[in-house]
C-alpha positions as CSV (number, residue, x, y, z in Angstrom):
1,M,24.8,-1.1,-57.9
2,K,28.2,-2.5,-56.9
3,L,28.2,-6.0,-55.3
4,S,30.9,-6.8,-52.9
5,S,33.0,-9.9,-53.6
6,K,32.7,-12.9,-51.4
7,S,35.5,-13.1,-48.8
8,K,37.8,-16.1,-48.9
9,P,36.9,-18.9,-46.6
10,Y,38.8,-18.8,-43.3
11,M,39.6,-22.1,-41.7
12,I,41.2,-22.8,-38.4
13,P,43.1,-26.1,-38.5
14,E,42.3,-28.6,-35.7
15,Y,44.6,-31.1,-34.3
16,S,43.9,-33.9,-31.8
17,L,46.3,-35.2,-29.3
18,T,46.1,-38.8,-30.4
19,G,44.8,-38.8,-34.0
20,D,47.3,-36.1,-35.1
21,L,50.2,-35.6,-32.7
22,L,51.0,-39.2,-31.9
23,S,50.4,-40.3,-35.5
24,Y,52.8,-37.7,-36.9
25,L,55.5,-38.5,-34.3
26,T,55.3,-42.1,-35.4
27,C,56.0,-41.2,-39.0
28,G,55.1,-38.0,-40.9
29,L,54.6,-39.7,-44.3
30,Q,52.4,-42.4,-42.8
31,Y,50.4,-39.7,-41.1
32,R,49.9,-37.9,-44.4
33,Y,48.4,-41.0,-46.1
34,Q,46.3,-42.3,-43.2
35,N,45.0,-39.0,-41.6
36,K,45.1,-36.5,-44.4
37,G,44.7,-38.9,-47.3
38,T,42.0,-41.0,-45.4
39,L,43.8,-44.3,-46.2
40,P,43.2,-46.4,-43.2
41,P,45.7,-49.2,-42.3
42,S,44.8,-52.6,-43.7
43,M,45.6,-54.4,-40.4
44,P,44.8,-52.0,-37.6
45,V,45.4,-54.4,-34.7
46,Q,46.6,-51.7,-32.3
47,L,43.9,-49.3,-33.3
48,W,41.2,-52.0,-32.8
49,F,42.4,-53.0,-29.3
50,G,42.8,-49.4,-28.2
51,E,39.2,-48.6,-29.3
52,F,38.0,-51.9,-27.8
53,I,39.4,-51.5,-24.3
54,H,38.3,-47.8,-24.1
55,G,34.8,-48.8,-25.2
56,V,34.6,-51.7,-22.8
57,M,35.7,-49.6,-19.8
58,E,33.2,-46.8,-20.6
59,E,30.3,-49.2,-21.1
60,A,31.3,-51.1,-17.9
61,Y,31.1,-47.9,-16.0
62,L,27.7,-47.1,-17.4
63,E,26.5,-50.6,-16.5
64,W,27.9,-50.2,-12.9
65,E,26.3,-46.8,-12.5
66,S,22.9,-48.1,-13.4
67,K,23.0,-51.4,-11.5
68,K,25.8,-51.0,-8.9
69,T,26.8,-54.6,-9.5
70,E,29.3,-55.8,-6.9
71,F,32.8,-56.9,-7.9
72,P,34.3,-59.1,-9.1
73,W,32.2,-59.4,-12.2
74,D,31.6,-62.8,-13.9
75,W,33.1,-62.8,-17.3
76,K,30.4,-64.7,-19.1
77,K,27.4,-63.1,-17.4
78,D,28.6,-59.5,-16.9
79,I,31.5,-58.7,-19.1
80,R,31.1,-60.7,-22.3
81,P,27.8,-59.0,-23.2
82,I,29.6,-55.6,-23.0
83,E,32.4,-56.9,-25.2
84,D,29.8,-57.9,-27.8
85,I,28.3,-54.4,-27.8
86,I,31.7,-52.8,-28.4
87,D,32.6,-55.4,-31.0
88,R,29.4,-54.5,-33.0
89,R,30.1,-50.8,-32.8
90,L,33.6,-51.2,-34.1
91,Q,32.6,-53.5,-36.9
92,V,30.1,-50.8,-38.1
93,R,33.1,-48.5,-38.3
94,G,35.1,-51.0,-40.3
95,L,37.3,-52.2,-37.4
96,Y,37.2,-56.0,-37.2
97,P,38.9,-58.0,-34.3
98,P,42.0,-60.0,-35.1
99,A,41.2,-63.7,-34.8
100,N,44.0,-64.5,-32.4
101,H,43.0,-61.6,-30.0
102,F,39.2,-61.9,-29.8
103,F,36.5,-64.4,-30.5
104,T,33.6,-62.6,-32.3
105,I,30.0,-63.9,-32.4
106,N,28.9,-60.9,-34.5
107,H,29.8,-62.2,-38.0
108,P,26.9,-61.9,-40.4
109,D,27.0,-65.6,-41.2
110,S,27.5,-66.8,-37.6
111,E,24.7,-68.3,-35.5
112,L,26.9,-68.5,-32.4
113,T,25.7,-67.1,-29.0
114,I,27.5,-66.4,-25.8
115,D,26.6,-69.9,-24.6
116,D,28.8,-71.3,-27.4
117,L,31.9,-69.7,-25.8
118,N,34.3,-72.0,-24.0
119,E,37.3,-71.4,-21.7
120,Y,39.7,-71.2,-24.6
121,D,37.8,-68.3,-26.2
122,H,37.6,-66.6,-22.8
123,K,41.3,-66.7,-22.6
124,K,41.9,-64.9,-25.9
125,L,43.9,-61.8,-25.1
126,A,41.4,-59.0,-25.5
127,S,38.8,-60.6,-23.3
128,A,41.3,-61.6,-20.7
129,R,42.5,-58.0,-20.5
130,A,39.0,-56.6,-20.4
131,E,38.0,-58.9,-17.6
132,K,41.2,-58.1,-15.6
133,A,40.9,-54.3,-16.1
134,I,37.3,-54.2,-14.9
135,N,37.9,-56.5,-11.9
136,V,41.3,-55.0,-10.8
137,W,40.4,-51.3,-11.1
138,G,36.6,-51.1,-11.4
139,A,35.7,-51.3,-7.7
140,D,37.9,-48.4,-6.9
141,L,37.7,-46.4,-10.1
142,F,34.0,-46.4,-11.0
143,P,32.9,-44.8,-7.7
144,L,35.3,-41.9,-8.2
145,M,34.3,-41.2,-11.8
146,D,32.5,-37.9,-12.4
147,S,32.1,-38.2,-16.2
148,A,33.5,-40.3,-19.0
149,E,34.5,-39.5,-22.6
150,V,34.6,-35.7,-22.1
151,L,35.3,-33.7,-25.3
152,I,37.6,-30.7,-24.7
153,K,38.8,-28.0,-27.2
154,G,41.0,-24.9,-27.1
155,L,42.7,-22.4,-29.4
156,R,46.4,-21.5,-29.6
157,D,48.4,-19.0,-31.8
158,M,49.7,-20.7,-34.9
159,P,53.4,-21.2,-34.5
160,Y,55.8,-19.5,-36.9
161,T,56.4,-21.3,-40.1
162,K,58.9,-20.5,-42.9
163,N,56.1,-20.4,-45.4
164,D,52.8,-18.5,-45.3
165,K,50.4,-19.4,-42.5
166,R,47.0,-20.9,-43.3
167,S,45.6,-19.4,-40.2
168,K,46.5,-17.2,-37.2
169,Y,45.3,-19.9,-34.8
170,Y,45.0,-23.6,-34.6
171,G,42.6,-25.7,-32.5
172,I,43.5,-28.5,-30.1
173,N,40.9,-31.1,-29.3
174,G,40.9,-34.3,-27.3
175,V,38.7,-36.7,-25.4
176,I,39.4,-37.3,-21.7
177,D,38.5,-40.9,-20.9
178,V,37.6,-40.2,-17.3
179,L,37.3,-37.2,-15.0
180,S,37.3,-38.2,-11.4
181,L,36.6,-36.2,-8.2
182,V,39.0,-37.7,-5.7
183,N,38.8,-37.1,-1.9
184,I,42.2,-37.8,-0.5
185,K,40.7,-38.9,2.8
186,D,38.9,-41.8,1.1
187,D,39.9,-45.4,1.7
188,N,40.5,-46.3,-1.9
189,K,43.2,-48.2,-3.8
190,I,43.7,-45.4,-6.4
191,V,43.8,-42.7,-3.7
192,R,46.5,-44.7,-1.9
193,Y,48.6,-44.8,-5.1
194,L,48.2,-41.0,-5.4
195,K,49.2,-40.4,-1.8
196,E,52.4,-42.5,-2.3
197,N,53.5,-40.0,-5.0
198,K,55.7,-37.3,-3.4
199,E,55.0,-34.7,-6.1
200,F,51.2,-35.2,-5.7
201,N,51.5,-34.7,-1.9
202,K,53.4,-31.5,-2.4
203,L,50.6,-30.1,-4.7
204,A,47.9,-31.3,-2.3
205,E,49.6,-29.5,0.6
206,K,50.0,-26.3,-1.6
207,Y,46.3,-26.2,-2.4
208,G,45.1,-27.4,1.0
209,D,41.9,-29.1,-0.2
210,D,40.6,-32.6,0.3
211,E,38.9,-33.0,-3.1
212,Y,40.6,-32.7,-6.5
213,E,39.8,-33.4,-10.1
214,I,41.9,-36.1,-11.6
215,I,42.3,-36.8,-15.4
216,I,42.4,-40.5,-16.2
217,D,43.5,-42.2,-19.5
218,Y,43.6,-45.8,-20.6
219,K,46.3,-47.2,-22.7
220,G,46.1,-50.5,-24.5
221,M,49.8,-51.1,-24.2
222,K,52.6,-52.1,-21.8
223,R,54.3,-49.5,-19.6
224,P,56.9,-47.7,-21.8
225,P,60.5,-48.0,-20.9
226,N,61.8,-45.0,-18.8
227,D,65.0,-44.2,-17.1
228,V,64.4,-42.5,-13.7
229,K,67.7,-40.7,-14.3
230,G,66.2,-38.7,-17.1
231,S,66.8,-40.6,-20.3
232,N,63.2,-41.3,-21.1
233,N,61.4,-43.1,-24.0
234,E,59.4,-40.9,-26.4
235,N,56.1,-42.6,-25.6
236,W,56.8,-42.1,-21.9
237,D,57.3,-38.4,-22.4
238,Y,54.4,-38.1,-24.8
239,H,51.9,-39.7,-22.4
240,E,52.9,-37.1,-19.8
241,R,52.5,-34.2,-22.3
242,Q,49.1,-35.6,-23.3
243,I,47.8,-35.5,-19.7
244,L,49.3,-32.0,-19.2
245,T,47.7,-30.7,-22.4
246,Y,44.4,-32.2,-21.3
247,S,44.7,-30.3,-18.1
248,W,45.3,-27.0,-20.0
249,L,42.2,-27.6,-22.1
250,R,40.1,-28.5,-19.1
251,Q,41.1,-25.3,-17.4
252,K,40.0,-23.4,-20.5
253,Q,36.7,-25.2,-20.5
254,E,35.7,-24.6,-16.9
255,D,37.1,-23.1,-13.8
256,K,38.7,-26.4,-12.9
257,K,42.3,-27.2,-12.0
258,P,43.2,-30.9,-12.1
259,I,46.4,-31.5,-10.1
260,A,47.2,-35.0,-11.4
261,G,46.6,-37.4,-14.1
262,I,46.6,-41.2,-14.0
263,I,47.4,-43.5,-16.9
264,F,46.4,-47.2,-16.8
265,Y,48.7,-49.4,-19.0
266,L,46.2,-52.2,-19.2
267,N,48.4,-54.7,-21.1
268,E,50.5,-55.0,-17.9
269,L,47.6,-56.8,-16.2
270,V,47.7,-59.6,-18.8
271,P,51.0,-59.3,-20.8
272,S,51.5,-61.1,-24.1
273,I,54.6,-62.9,-25.0
274,E,55.8,-59.8,-27.0
275,D,55.0,-57.6,-24.0
276,L,57.0,-59.9,-21.7
277,K,60.0,-59.8,-24.0
278,L,60.0,-56.0,-23.8
279,I,59.5,-56.0,-20.0
280,K,62.5,-58.4,-19.7
281,D,64.6,-56.0,-21.7
282,D,63.4,-53.0,-19.6
283,I,64.4,-54.8,-16.4
284,H,67.7,-56.0,-17.8
285,Y,68.8,-52.6,-19.0
286,H,67.3,-50.8,-16.0
287,L,64.8,-48.9,-18.1
288,T,61.9,-49.0,-15.8
289,D,60.7,-47.3,-12.7
290,V,58.5,-50.3,-11.6
291,G,60.0,-53.7,-11.4
292,D,63.6,-53.0,-11.0
293,S,64.0,-53.2,-7.2
294,K,64.2,-55.7,-4.4
295,E,60.5,-55.2,-3.7
296,Y,59.9,-57.3,-6.9
297,E,62.8,-59.7,-6.5
298,K,60.8,-62.9,-7.1
299,D,59.1,-61.5,-10.2
300,I,62.4,-60.2,-11.6
301,E,63.9,-63.7,-11.2
302,L,60.9,-65.4,-12.9
303,I,61.1,-62.9,-15.9
304,E,64.9,-63.2,-16.2
305,N,64.8,-67.0,-16.3
306,W,61.8,-67.1,-18.7
307,Q,62.5,-68.1,-22.3
308,D,60.3,-67.5,-25.4
309,D,59.2,-71.2,-25.6
310,D,58.4,-71.5,-21.9
311,E,54.9,-71.1,-20.3
312,M,54.2,-67.6,-19.2
313,P,55.6,-67.0,-15.7
314,K,53.1,-66.6,-12.8
315,L,53.9,-63.0,-11.8
316,S,52.6,-61.5,-8.6
317,E,49.4,-59.4,-8.7
318,K,51.3,-56.6,-7.0
319,F,53.9,-56.5,-9.7
320,K,51.3,-56.4,-12.5
321,I,49.1,-53.9,-10.8
322,D,52.0,-51.6,-9.8
323,R,53.2,-51.6,-13.4
324,S,49.7,-50.8,-14.7
325,I,49.2,-47.5,-13.0
326,R,51.2,-44.3,-13.5
327,I,50.7,-41.0,-11.5
328,I,51.5,-37.7,-13.3
329,P,51.4,-34.6,-11.1
330,I,50.4,-31.4,-12.9
331,D,51.9,-27.9,-12.5
332,D,51.9,-24.8,-14.7
333,D,55.6,-25.1,-15.7
334,K,55.1,-28.6,-17.0
335,I,51.9,-27.6,-18.9
336,N,53.7,-24.7,-20.7
337,E,56.5,-27.0,-21.7
338,A,54.0,-29.6,-23.0
339,L,52.2,-26.9,-25.1
340,E,55.5,-25.7,-26.6
341,K,56.2,-29.3,-27.7
342,F,52.7,-29.5,-29.3
343,D,53.4,-26.2,-31.1
344,D,56.6,-27.7,-32.5
345,V,54.7,-30.7,-34.0
346,V,51.9,-28.4,-35.4
347,E,54.6,-26.2,-37.0
348,K,56.1,-29.3,-38.8
349,I,52.7,-30.5,-40.0
350,E,51.7,-27.1,-41.2
351,T,55.0,-26.6,-43.0
352,S,54.5,-29.9,-44.9
353,I,50.9,-29.1,-45.8
354,I,51.9,-25.7,-47.2
355,K,54.8,-27.3,-49.2
356,E,52.3,-29.7,-50.7
357,I,49.8,-26.9,-51.5
358,N,52.6,-25.0,-53.3
359,G,53.3,-28.0,-55.6
360,S,55.8,-30.3,-53.8
361,K,55.4,-34.0,-54.2
362,I,54.0,-35.8,-51.2
363,Q,57.2,-37.6,-50.4
364,D,59.2,-34.4,-50.7
365,A,56.9,-32.5,-48.5
366,W,56.5,-35.0,-45.7
367,S,59.3,-36.6,-43.6
368,A,59.4,-40.4,-43.3
369,E,61.3,-41.1,-40.1
370,G,59.5,-44.2,-38.7
371,E,61.3,-46.8,-36.6
372,E,62.1,-50.2,-38.3
373,R,59.1,-51.9,-36.7
374,T,56.9,-49.0,-37.9
375,C,58.2,-49.6,-41.5
376,S,57.6,-53.3,-41.2
377,A,53.9,-52.9,-40.5
378,C,53.3,-49.9,-42.9
379,D,51.0,-50.3,-45.9
380,F,53.1,-47.8,-47.8
381,K,56.5,-49.4,-47.5
382,T,56.6,-50.6,-51.1
383,F,56.9,-47.1,-52.5
384,C,58.4,-45.1,-49.5
385,K,61.9,-43.8,-50.3
386,N,62.9,-44.0,-46.7
387,N,61.6,-47.5,-45.9
388,K,64.0,-49.2,-43.5
389,N,62.8,-52.6,-44.7
390,K,62.8,-52.1,-48.5
391,T,61.4,-55.0,-50.5
392,K,61.0,-53.3,-53.9
393,D,63.0,-50.5,-55.5
394,F,60.4,-48.2,-57.0
395,T,58.6,-45.1,-56.1
396,I,55.4,-43.3,-57.1
397,P,54.9,-39.6,-57.5
């Protein structure tokens, strides 16, 4: 009796919009060590805050849905207990809050309680932003929310590579923070922002409905610089492509057709000193679509006259709120363009993986093209051949 041989295992590589695409675009070699080599960053401040603010907003929505608590919420009574829940979840995953960003009472040796918190601890950056995000947007956002943290997946043909392909297809996966069903006749702050967008209005007229699905994403960062004349920042473009790809995946999942995405840049509600320096540069060099007009004349004056050692200027709520929301209309041409960009990145990653499989050294197989600030914070800079801030002159295989 002749036994058939076992077929070779067939694997379809999966790539996420944030964990893979954005990480690779930051620096290919860093992506290899952190994502493929499972070497997490030693000081993941940005990672911690991003996870923290996403978790707080989701938990706040679930709390509102069950109790319908009226806004504004009290920080100590309503919001801080949510922050502690998220803090504990992150610590279980090995993500600990930076001391200058968040006051934790969840340390194993600590006997502190919420009652031990004072005004200074409340004003630590992460808590201040969480409170502001919930009280500025919660009353309008939570009633629109249909579902939170929606996992979406899809398949695409593997792009052409110079070397052999590992698979005919690759998978895209992502998590949509919020899916909202928006009725454009509602009296709602978010709806008003949507209706002020000319492209959104054109799409709404085209489809002729009153209710639409909207994709919403939170970003724990300031609004990226962008030139309305077309010379945009990579992050600005990437965030748009992220929403467009989410839309494509959503259409594959169900017979749904989102016509817009909304990104909330939550740092804008409570900017740090570093954020304000960057905002000042954006305004000075006319690299922003919000905050560079007579409408914000007083805020612009305050920012331009502000120096690093001064107290933070008291910017208007309108300026901060307008900068914290971005509307991204969705159409098929834009979706196809975004997917092609995703294919390009997957091709580069797959090419590097195959080079390494075929015997190339890691630093020969993967490109290291991070910006100077990326190199400064990188754990692998001591042996990276392309480190822009070299401190030692040696390499490892």
